[in-house]
N, C-alpha and C positions, 0 to 999 in steps of 0.2 A: 478426231481423237477416239471417238467411240468405235468407229469402223476399224481403226488400227488395233484398239484393245481387243475387239472380237477376233480379229485375225491372229493376234498373239495367243489368245485363249485357245483357239483352234489348233495352233501350232503346239502348244504345251500338251493338249489332249493327245495329239498324234505322237509326240515325243515320248510320252509315258507308256505308250503301247507298242511303238515300233522303234527299236533302237538300231541305228545304222552306224557301224564303226567306219573308220577310214577305208577307202578314200571318200572325201566329201562328194555329195551329189547335189550341192547347192548350185543353182544356176549362176550365182554371182561370184563363184570361186572356182579355181582349178588348181591342181597340184603343179607347182612350178618345178622346184628341185630341192634337194636336201640342204638345209642350212644348219649351222651351229649357232649357239646363242651368240648374239652380238657381243663383242668384247666388253663393252661397258656394263652389260647386264651379267655376263659371265663373271666378271670381277665381283659384282655385288653378291652373286649366288655362290661364289667359290666353286664353280662347277664348269670350268672352261671346256671340259671334254664331254659334257652332256649333250647328246645329239638331239636336235629338234627337227621335225619335219615342218616345212613352211608351205602355206598356200597363199599365193599372192593375190591381193584384191585388184581387180581390173580398175582402170581409171574412172569408169563410170559408176562403180559400185558405191553404195552407201552402207554405213554401219547401222542399218535399221534394226529395230528390236527383234524381228523375226529371224534375221540372219544371225544375230548375236546369240539368241537362245538356241538355235539349231546347232551353232558351233559348240557352245558349252555342253550341249547334250551329247556331243560326239567327242568330248575331251580336248577341244581346241580353245585357244584364247588369242586375242589380238595384241600385237605389240607394234609400236612405231619405231622405225629406224632413225638414225641421225638425219637422214634426208627427208624425213616426214612420211615416208612410205609405210603403210600399215599392212602387215602380213599376219596370217594365221600360223600359230605354232602349237605343237604338242610335244610333251616331254616323255622320254623313256630312259631311266626310271622316272616315276612320278612321285612328287612329294605330297604326303598327306599328314594331317595331325589327328591321330586317333582320339576321339572324344573320350573314350572310356579310360584311356591311360594318360590323359593330359597331366603334365607335371607343373605345379605352381611352386617355384622356389620359395623358401622360407621367408626371405627378406621381402619378396614381392607380395607374399601373402599378408605380411604385416602392413604393407603400403595399401593394399586393397581394404583392409579392415579400418585403416585410419581415415578413409574417405577423403583423401586429398583432392580428388577430382569428382566433379558431377558428370555422371554418364548419361548421355542422350542418344537416342536412336533416331537417325534421319533428321536431326535438327537443321543441319546445313550440309546436305550431301555434296553439292558442287564445291563448297569451300573445302571440304575434307579431301575430295579428289584432287583439287587444285594444289592443296598443300602437299599431298603425296608427290605430285609432279615436281614441285619447287624444292622439296627437301632432299631429293636424290641428286646430289651434286656430281656423282661419278658418271652420270649419264641418264638420259630421260627416255623411257619407253612409253610415257604418257604424253599426249599432245592435246591441243585444243579440240581436234576432231573427235578424239576418244572421250574427252570430257563431255562434249555435247551428246555423244551417242549413249554414254552411260547415264547421263542425266535423263534422257528420254526413257531409258530402261527403268530408272528410279521412279519416274512419274507414273509408270505402268505397274509399279509394285514389285519389280524383280531385282533391283539393285538397292543396296542398303549401306548405311554408314553407322559405325559405332564410334561415338565421339566422346573424348574426355575434355571437359571444360574446367577452367579454373579462373576465378574472379571474372566470370562472364566473358572469357576469351578462350578460343579453341586452342587447347594445349597439345592435342595429339589425337590419333584415331586411326581407323582403317575403313576400307570399303570392300564390297564384294557383291557377288551375284547369288541369288537364292533360286533354286529350281527343284521342286519336289523336296526330298529330304536331303538334298546336297547343298552345301554352301561353298562357293568358289572364292577364296580369299585372293584379292588382287594386289593390294599394296597397303602400307601403313606408314605413319610418320609421327614424329614427336617434336615439340618445341620446349616442353618441360620434361625433366627426367622422369622416366617410368610411365609417362602418359600413354604411349602406344601399348606398353605391356599390360597396363590396367585395362585398356580397351580390349585387348586380346582375351584376357581372363573373363571379362564380361561377355564377349562373344561366345566363348566356349560354354559358359554357364547357360546362356540363352539357348544355344543349340541343344544342349542336354535337356533343358526344361521342355523343349518343344519336340523332343524325340527325333532330331535330325540324326543322320547316320554317317555322313561323309563331310569332312572339312578338307577341301583341296587347297594345298599351298603351292602347287605347280612344281616347286623344287625345295630341297632341304638346304637351309642356310645354317651357319654356326649359331646365329641368334635363335632360330626356331628349334634347333636340335635340343636346346636346353629345356624346352617345353615338351619334348617327346616326339617331335616331328621325325618321320621316317620316310625312306624310299621304298616303293613297291614297283614291281614290273608293270609296264603299261597294260598288258593283257589283264592282269589282276585288277588294276585300277578301273578299266572299262567295265569289268564285271560288277564291281562295286557301284560304279556310276549308274549302270543300267538298273540295278536294283533300287538305288536311292531315288532317282528321278521318277520312278513309277509310283512313289508314295506321296500323297498330298500332305504338305506341311505349310504352316503359316509362320513367317519370320516375325511379323508384327501382329 
């Protein structure tokens, strides 16, 4: 574990100083062909025409921490298809949630003040990610292999969960990846009304307090748009990403 941690640290050191846009130069990945968002996720994002470039993982490849962090530093993220195949994707346009203009609706502001939920950071990362997988009934782009991979990333301090608990039960939350001053939101879920929204509000406040600069949402959904989520061109996103990952920040 210590050897792997040192390897990841060295990777982050290089990432912050040398930014390489697509195409990937990772030995474990290659450009396959252009894909569109799988139908089940397109329905979720309301973005069926959003083009995504896919890099297919070879059968022998593992989602090791080094490869995951290198992918995120280049604007890519993994998704599982219905058949379990995991591919790299990148979006153009790209969804982001500007921290400086985050909008908290009045009714949700009142919910946050009422403290209906106890907010925890990384109390049960695996349970949070598993719940995200189970709660998306329209299709699953998270599978067991991804849960294992992100849990390893969590153990190294790069993947985090923001969790809303009620009566000592996990009521909702979200998870993502932190790299430099960028946070890559991956997925969220709720079992109690407003639980995931409260978790999002706490995430934004945490990122603001720690001087993060980029909150990546991958795509803009109707749900996220009400909080101020916007689309920006991929080229602009990559510029922001390069600047953000070069700045050391601590999520916890």
